N, C-alpha and C positions, 0 to 999 in steps of 0.2 A: 684412259686414252680414248680419244674420239676418232672414229673411222667411218667413212662413208660406205654404205652398202648400195651399189649402183643398181637399184631396182625401182620400178614403179608398181610392183606386185605386192599389194598389202598382205596377202597370205604368206608369201615368202618372208617378208619383213617381220611379220609377227612370229613366225617359226624361228628365225635367226635371233631375234631379240629375246625370245624365251630361252633359247639355247645358251646365249653368251651375254645377254644384256646386263647381267650382274657383274661381269668382268670388264665390259667396254661400253662406251656410249655409242650405240649404233645409230648413225644419222642416215636418213633416207634421201633420195633425190629430191623429193618434195621439200624436205627440210633445208636444202641448199638452193632451192629455187629452180631446179631443173625439172621441167614437166614434159619434155619431148620423149617420144619413144626412141630408143637406141636400136638401130637396125641390127638384125642377126642374119647377115647374108652368107655365112660360111657353112661348110658341109660337116663340121665337127663341133662338138660341145666345147672343146678346148678353145678353138678359134673364136667362137661366139662369146664365150666368157671373157677372153682377153679383149675382144673388140669393145665390149661394154665398159670394162675397166679403163681401157686406153682413152676412150672418148671422154670420160669424166676426168681422168688424170690430166689429159692435155687441156681440157677446157678450164679446169679450176686449179690445176697444179696442186692437188691434194692427194694424200694416200687414200686408197679405196680398194674395195673388192667387189666382185660380181660373181654371178654363177650362171650356169646353164645346165638344164636337166633334161634327160630324155628317158622315156619308157622304151625299153628294147625287148621285143617279143621274139623268142626263138623261132617259132613257126612262121613268122612274118619276115624272116631274114633281117631282124633288128629294127623293123619299123615299130612305131613311128619315129623313134630315135630323135635326131636333131630337129625333126619337124613336129614333135609332140604337141606343142601349143597350138599349131595350126594344121593339124592332121586332116581335119574335115573341112578346112577352108580358112580364109583370112579372118573370119569373124571370131576365131579363137574360142568357140563355144565348147565348154567342157562336156556338156551333154551330147553334142554332136560327135565330138572326138571319141567319147566312150562308146557310143552306139556304133561308130564305124569300126572300132577295134572288135567289139562283140560280133558284128556282122562278118568281119574278115576272118574271125576265128571259128565261125559256125561249123565248118566242115573239117577242122583240124583236130588231131588227136592230142597234141601237146599244147598246154597252156602256160608253159614255163616262160618266165620273163624276169627282167631286172630293171630297177630304176638306177640310173647312174647320174651323179652330179659332179660337175667340175667347177671348183671355185678358183678364180683368178685374183691374185692379190698384187697390187703395185705399191711398193714401199720405196720412197725415194725414186730412183730410176730403175729399180730391179723388179722383175716379174717372177711370180711363183704360182704353181698350180697344185691343187689338192683335189683328190678324187674320193668319192664315196659311192659304194655300190651296195644294194640290198637285193637279194634274189627272192623270188616268190612265184606266184602264178596269177593268171587272170581268172577271176570268178565268172560263173555263167550269168549272173545278174548282179546288179548294184546292191551293196549292203552298207548301211550307215549314212549318217548325216554330217559328220565332221569333215575337216580337211578341205581339199580342193583338187581340181584337176582330175586325175585318174584314180584318186584315193578310194572311191567306192567299189572299184572293180579289181583292186590289187590286194592280194593277201600275202604277206611276207612268210617265207619259210619258217616253220616252227610255231606258227600261230594259227588260230582258228577264227580270226577276225580280220576284216579288211582294215586298211589304214583309216578309213572313214568311221570305223567303229572304235577307234582308240582315242584316248585323251591326247592332247598336244604333247604332254610329257612322255607318254608311252611311245608315241610315234617318233619324237625327237631322239629317244634313246636308241632306236634301231634303224632309223631311216637313212637313206642315201645322203640327204642334205645334212642331217645331224652328224653323220660320220665324216663328211668332207669338212664341215665346220669345226669339228673337234680337232682335225688335223691342222686347220688354220689356227685355232686357239693354241695348240701345242707349239706351233711355230712362233706365234707372236709372243708367247710366254718365255721363249728362250732368251 
């Protein structure tokens, strides 16, 4: 089965293809000739994920899925949340985003956080949502070279390594995106 993953983020595409590429032919926006950025104007991950899937579904009339992910930090009242990619500004710099998180947590006792992903699927004319969450904490400094985004400063509960210190397979096994995608797979396999 071929299905479009409505993203221009090559890191996310790589993660999802590794997770389910052996079961489905995951096609990217670039593969279908769509190179524009899809706006994420909403205040929730759910609405942004649906927005992206709806744009592609309406434009191409094809089945597709998209996702939106946020890092939600307890001591920062859930920030950066839906604004995770542009927390430190429109440039979407991972380095600046991580530094801002570390700066904002400098005087906080709790470093508890979670990554939350919402996957929106459109099959035919029906819409479905799948959520994945992983709890953990924000490290004092960056660790590791793998992954992307906030991976070097996030350590999942039960581990002594950041996401950026894990292999793709290790991360996919426990990550928020991996959990949401496994729910998507279970649904598609029905």
